[in-house]
VOGU-3710 file (C-alpha; in Angstrom, 3 decimals, decimal comma):
1> mrkrieailn> 19,607/-39,158/55,935  21,453/-36,020/57,077  18,451/-34,820/58,905  18,361/-38,099/60,970  22,006/-37,543/61,893  21,640/-33,928/62,873  18,760/-34,693/65,118  20,745/-36,673/67,624  23,706/-34,322/67,857  24,119/-32,959/71,431
11> pkigkflekt> 23,080/-29,239/70,654  25,625/-27,529/72,912  28,569/-29,650/71,831  27,375/-29,717/68,192  27,197/-26,025/67,939  30,725/-25,707/69,459  32,221/-28,136/67,029  30,709/-26,545/63,992  31,753/-22,974/65,025  35,229/-23,372/66,535
21> vkrinilvgg> 38,160/-22,237/64,521  40,830/-23,035/67,264  43,479/-25,666/66,503  43,054/-27,332/69,933  39,431/-28,051/71,078  39,024/-29,429/74,562  35,677/-31,142/75,340  35,544/-31,862/79,072  32,596/-32,610/81,204  30,652/-35,051/83,374
31> agsgksytig> 29,512/-38,543/82,530  26,637/-38,849/80,030  27,021/-35,575/78,349  27,523/-37,110/74,919  30,968/-35,900/74,318  32,250/-38,917/72,156  28,979/-39,457/70,549  28,786/-36,003/69,205  32,430/-35,779/68,099  31,865/-39,040/66,127
41> qhlilnklyr> 28,861/-37,474/64,470  30,646/-34,252/63,741  33,684/-36,128/62,116  31,366/-38,238/59,893  28,867/-35,515/58,935  30,961/-32,442/58,654  34,345/-33,853/57,726  34,278/-37,387/56,232  31,341/-36,762/54,004  31,417/-33,039/53,315
51> ekdkrilvvr> 35,144/-32,024/52,858  37,630/-33,220/50,252  41,052/-34,751/50,424  41,224/-34,943/54,320  42,836/-37,344/56,769  41,218/-37,885/60,099  43,097/-39,695/62,795  41,255/-41,187/65,830  43,471/-42,174/68,770  43,385/-43,804/72,143
61> ktlpalrita> 46,145/-45,034/74,315  45,756/-48,688/73,607  44,585/-50,697/70,595  41,977/-52,891/72,408  40,379/-49,891/74,075  40,296/-48,126/70,667  38,732/-51,069/69,020  35,776/-51,389/71,266  35,152/-47,731/71,822  35,683/-44,941/69,202
71> yqlildfleq> 36,230/-47,406/66,268  33,101/-49,390/66,966  31,150/-46,097/67,570  32,047/-44,794/64,173  31,326/-48,218/62,504  27,894/-48,267/64,300  27,175/-44,719/62,892  27,957/-45,835/59,369  25,873/-48,877/59,668  22,940/-47,138/61,199
81> yelphqlnkt> 22,764/-44,505/58,635  23,579/-46,685/55,731  26,535/-44,419/54,549  28,474/-45,736/51,640  32,143/-46,321/52,540  35,092/-48,502/52,056  36,313/-50,385/55,242  39,707/-52,001/55,638  39,458/-53,951/58,793  43,065/-55,099/58,856
91> emtisvnnnr> 44,302/-51,426/58,666  41,434/-49,997/60,511  40,747/-47,333/57,878  37,558/-45,972/56,384  37,592/-44,328/52,987  34,942/-42,031/51,510  35,813/-40,626/48,119  39,320/-39,136/48,692  38,879/-38,823/52,461  40,362/-41,261/54,841
101> mlfkslddpe> 39,649/-41,987/58,652  42,321/-43,868/60,436  42,356/-45,382/63,854  45,785/-45,695/65,770  46,848/-46,482/69,380  49,685/-44,951/71,196  50,878/-48,246/72,929  53,588/-48,070/70,192  54,553/-44,391/69,485  56,222/-45,440/66,256
111> kiksyegnyl> 52,713/-46,055/64,695  51,991/-42,368/64,369  55,286/-40,797/63,682  54,900/-40,895/59,874  51,337/-39,663/59,988  50,197/-36,256/58,845  46,593/-35,346/59,405  43,935/-32,641/59,040  41,804/-33,629/62,063  42,653/-35,503/65,111
121> wieeateish> 40,289/-36,966/67,893  41,974/-38,163/71,161  39,258/-40,132/73,023  39,679/-40,525/76,892  42,529/-38,032/76,623  43,304/-38,514/80,380  44,980/-41,688/79,435  47,817/-40,058/77,416  50,901/-38,208/78,668  51,837/-34,662/77,877
131> kdfmqlnlrl> 54,595/-36,050/75,694  52,115/-38,065/73,704  50,111/-34,925/73,139  52,998/-33,004/71,946  53,923/-35,777/69,518  50,400/-35,816/68,144  50,209/-32,043/67,885  53,389/-32,230/65,594  51,518/-34,794/63,382  48,682/-32,325/62,782
141> rrhtdginqm> 50,266/-30,583/59,810  48,880/-31,848/56,607  48,121/-29,335/53,896  44,498/-28,121/53,968  42,217/-25,523/52,517  40,946/-24,757/56,103  42,542/-25,233/59,539  44,099/-28,408/61,079  42,178/-29,271/64,332  42,527/-31,468/67,333
151> flsfnpideh> 39,549/-32,631/69,531  40,278/-33,970/73,040  37,381/-35,616/75,079  37,540/-36,659/78,709  36,139/-36,367/82,290  37,689/-33,873/84,565  38,981/-36,632/87,006  42,023/-34,634/88,548  42,605/-31,008/88,769  46,442/-31,686/88,719
161> hwlneklvla> 46,374/-33,525/85,431  48,503/-32,013/82,717  45,168/-31,474/80,493  44,013/-28,966/83,210  47,299/-27,351/84,103  48,811/-27,024/80,656  45,673/-26,624/78,421  42,537/-25,597/80,273  44,218/-23,258/82,763  46,957/-22,047/80,419
171> srqdaavnet> 44,565/-19,912/78,270  46,300/-20,829/75,195  45,499/-18,741/72,180  45,136/-21,669/69,952  42,770/-23,561/72,279  39,012/-23,528/73,068  37,215/-25,131/75,901  33,697/-26,783/75,762  32,310/-27,710/79,165  29,157/-29,908/79,311
181> tykdnpflnq> 27,222/-32,142/81,835  24,464/-34,680/81,560  21,875/-31,848/81,414  23,180/-30,909/77,953  22,314/-34,319/76,631  18,512/-34,502/75,829  18,651/-38,176/75,045  19,916/-39,592/78,309  17,634/-42,028/79,914  16,085/-41,297/83,419
191> ayideleglk> 17,709/-44,090/85,143  21,226/-42,866/84,356  20,107/-39,356/85,345  18,902/-40,637/88,685  22,225/-42,374/89,230  24,235/-39,321/88,446  22,190/-37,062/90,674  22,350/-39,779/93,422  26,065/-39,125/93,553  25,352/-36,112/95,743
201> dedenyyriy> 24,625/-38,428/98,625  27,358/-40,866/97,761  30,478/-38,874/97,443  31,217/-35,130/97,063  34,222/-35,698/94,641  32,491/-38,045/92,409  29,375/-35,784/92,334  31,869/-32,861/91,293  33,564/-34,904/88,440  30,732/-36,983/87,036
211> tlgkwgvlkn> 27,619/-35,027/87,671  28,633/-31,367/87,738  31,551/-31,890/85,327  33,976/-29,934/87,628  37,534/-30,805/88,260  38,121/-33,053/91,176  40,874/-34,999/92,881  40,727/-38,735/92,996  42,044/-40,038/96,273  41,334/-42,962/98,643
221> iiytnydiip> 41,514/-45,252/95,687  40,569/-48,741/96,876  42,670/-51,035/94,526  46,353/-50,401/93,555  47,682/-53,968/93,748  47,339/-54,927/90,126  49,125/-54,679/86,742  48,135/-54,555/83,100  49,513/-57,198/80,767  49,360/-57,687/76,970
231> elpkefdevi> 48,567/-61,378/76,999  47,390/-64,330/79,232  48,826/-67,603/79,874  47,768/-70,190/77,333  46,647/-72,609/80,055  45,397/-72,167/83,531  45,336/-74,480/86,609  41,776/-73,378/87,275  39,233/-70,996/85,651  36,298/-69,276/87,362
241> ygldfgfnnp> 33,865/-66,316/86,379  32,508/-63,464/88,107  29,047/-62,028/87,008  27,292/-58,846/87,959  23,729/-58,453/86,644  22,433/-55,207/84,981  20,012/-53,810/82,510  20,040/-50,087/82,642  23,624/-50,583/84,144  26,035/-52,948/82,388
251> sallkigfkd> 25,982/-56,740/83,053  29,619/-57,470/83,605  31,363/-60,874/83,149  35,013/-61,604/84,109  37,004/-64,711/83,481  39,488/-65,240/86,181  42,299/-67,746/85,750  44,758/-69,241/88,286  48,337/-70,144/87,157  51,232/-71,040/89,490
261> keiferelly> 49,389/-69,154/92,356  48,964/-66,048/90,242  45,609/-64,424/89,366  44,791/-63,385/85,783  41,687/-61,513/84,728  39,943/-60,794/81,419  36,757/-58,739/80,950  34,525/-60,684/78,689  31,187/-58,814/78,801  30,166/-55,188/79,701
271> ktgltnadli> 26,902/-54,424/78,183  23,622/-52,716/78,960  20,110/-53,563/78,020  20,458/-57,447/78,467  17,488/-59,457/79,595  18,260/-62,742/81,226  17,535/-64,559/77,792  20,018/-62,187/76,175  22,647/-62,855/78,952  22,264/-66,575/78,628
281> kelenlvkdk> 22,948/-66,266/74,946  26,148/-64,336/75,773  27,184/-66,926/78,284  26,743/-69,700/75,739  29,281/-67,916/73,623  31,670/-66,771/76,273  31,906/-69,569/78,904  33,363/-72,489/76,976  33,101/-75,115/79,850  29,652/-74,944/81,557
291> aseiyadsae> 31,089/-76,868/84,431  33,194/-73,853/85,419  32,048/-72,055/88,515  30,306/-68,632/87,955  29,758/-66,498/90,956  26,951/-63,911/90,551  25,065/-61,281/92,503  23,136/-63,146/95,143  20,483/-60,330/95,133  19,137/-61,900/91,961
301> parieeiqra> 18,114/-65,463/92,933  15,550/-65,862/90,039  18,131/-64,889/87,470  20,699/-67,334/89,015  18,042/-70,152/88,983  17,082/-69,431/85,223  20,961/-69,613/84,320  21,319/-72,894/86,205  18,470/-74,402/84,329  20,356/-73,421/81,116
311> gfnihpsdkd> 23,052/-75,672/82,271  25,632/-73,398/83,833  27,475/-73,965/87,178  26,365/-70,707/88,658  26,284/-69,943/92,389  25,116/-66,966/94,469  28,056/-65,024/95,910  29,030/-63,790/99,238  28,244/-60,061/99,170  29,980/-58,949/102,244
321> vkagidfvkr> 31,428/-55,783/100,636  34,049/-54,948/103,332  35,416/-58,348/103,772  35,403/-58,984/99,935  37,183/-55,747/99,227  39,828/-56,546/101,942  40,189/-60,008/100,421  40,828/-58,663/96,896  43,179/-55,938/98,075  45,525/-58,795/99,534
331> hkthiltssi> 45,881/-60,343/96,136  47,842/-59,077/93,180  45,927/-59,425/89,886  47,209/-59,379/86,319  44,504/-57,795/84,028  44,645/-58,141/80,224  45,010/-54,807/78,495  41,721/-55,318/76,482  39,771/-55,226/79,702  39,192/-51,489/79,443
341> nlisekrsyk> 36,007/-51,149/81,760  37,557/-53,255/84,471  40,782/-51,108/84,291  38,859/-47,916/84,145  36,836/-48,999/87,255  39,981/-50,167/89,187  41,607/-46,852/88,619  38,725/-44,762/90,000  36,967/-47,186/92,538  37,295/-45,315/95,772
351> ykedkngnvl> 36,038/-45,055/99,340  33,199/-42,533/100,090  33,988/-39,283/101,682  31,393/-37,302/103,712  30,976/-33,516/103,187  33,752/-32,853/105,790  36,195/-34,940/103,758  36,243/-37,908/106,286  36,849/-41,170/104,618  34,169/-43,896/105,178
361> eepvkfrnha> 34,474/-47,596/105,289  32,410/-48,201/102,179  32,980/-47,674/98,415  31,200/-45,302/96,224  28,424/-47,209/94,407  29,132/-45,878/90,901  31,000/-47,433/87,949  31,549/-50,543/90,062  30,096/-53,370/87,914  33,254/-55,114/86,745
371> vdaeryalyt> 35,010/-54,819/90,223  31,893/-56,107/91,831  32,041/-59,185/89,564  35,713/-59,500/90,392  34,848/-59,437/94,214  32,012/-61,859/93,860  34,262/-64,478/92,300  37,525/-64,033/94,152  36,091/-63,613/97,647  33,421/-66,343/97,316
381> hgkivepdif> 35,778/-68,948/95,641  38,680/-68,053/97,914  36,544/-69,092/101,030  35,923/-72,477/99,352  39,310/-73,566/97,896  42,533/-74,247/99,459  43,940/-71,063/100,801  47,421/-71,486/99,167  45,808/-71,147/95,678  46,267/-67,397/96,370
391> iie> 49,251/-65,273/96,831  49,012/-63,463/100,280  51,192/-60,448/100,300
//
């Protein structure tokens, strides 16, 4: 069993994690390098099942994001390798002998003030503030027969971020930095490699961040007119759906509700590897009323036809990118906090820049699946319905 686990560790990251003796360990790099995957493996193999009387805390900024990323990743590992453990779903804790792994969010700082741990993993560390980091660092003080350690994983999205200025560039004596790219991950599929390498012709800044794993500066962000909310209205005046097809890339489904001329959005699906038969099964569970309009990628007429035959009210969308983006930008949207991929895409979706830094009138085609689904639905539906169903600001 252990041999099977070790075989899938990213060699560069795995070696770093096993050898580092620093308190603060910074794992920064491009997309697809396997940072989260390998940290999860390390915490299970080398900590949870090997050491004794240890407390491991896994943290992300919000609870919904934590549940469907790091928490689910660890559960998947335990199931895949058939490792014995005790799981408390309510408390989100995993116990193995006298060791315990806990999962906590920072949306309520009081949740971690009484915690003392031996190991701490901060997933998507760019989401947290420097104040959050300092509070977590204070929690890392539990008695140990070795050293207490923190692991931070993230993409280098902004050279002015506190992670770069206060940790990476600060050359702290208690910190170590591990930099990786997709080339360090021997298990990455070719389609994703082609997408990352294709960013060279899409956008210089994205290419630096996600392909080369170098610090960049996100600017020319397309969408800013939205907020993030903890819950949705119980009822809507109308509900529609936006659907972006994928296979190697994620299929993305959004539920969009209108209430008192305001727009509310929830991510329902963001998943790779779905055939159309798989997608129809997902829709059966997620779209409660088959009469509700679904607006999908018009470049896939055969898939739309098959979904129509399954009884769904699905339509090809108007894919005018510039007009669609302009339309969405004119309307404030409220996004449910659990919609982590939609929120992540909104925060980084930007206009292209050429090699001379000139801003172009088209978006970068990368990590745009949920925002495309949003655009399909809002723009196409908005051309059909009464104009005053939307707020024009």
